[in-house]
Phi, psi and omega in degrees: 000327176292322180300321186291318182293314183294325173301309179304319180295339177252315182279337181274005180284137171283167180299317183295320178299316183298312182300318178293326183290318182298313177298319179285325172300324182291326176263011178055043176266084179299321183296320174300335181282331182309312184291327181293315182284334173299319174294317175297320184292330177296329176284333197253345186290130185263318181231147185297332181291347183290327176310318179294339183246030184303309184301321178290324181287321181290319173305315177291327175294319179289331176295318182299311183296334180291344178262000179281119186302318179296311183297321182299324176293321176295323177289324178296314177297319178295325181289318181292327179297321181290312176307332186273344186278143185291000000 
């Protein structure tokens, strides 16, 4: 059941959600990620006890997402954008 939820937390992201997560990850804004993953988790929870393990599920999803080629490209683009800022 948790694997299904983690898969949903990664594959169920919209492109806009992925872009926003990449932007926030580039600036290491963990607090900014919370509302995004809260909304996604609400769509993905299979059992109510998963709410208690929310942090672990989101951590697993972030680790899985870090291996996604499209997300890595978004993260690289966000990092490059930050590097160009004065």
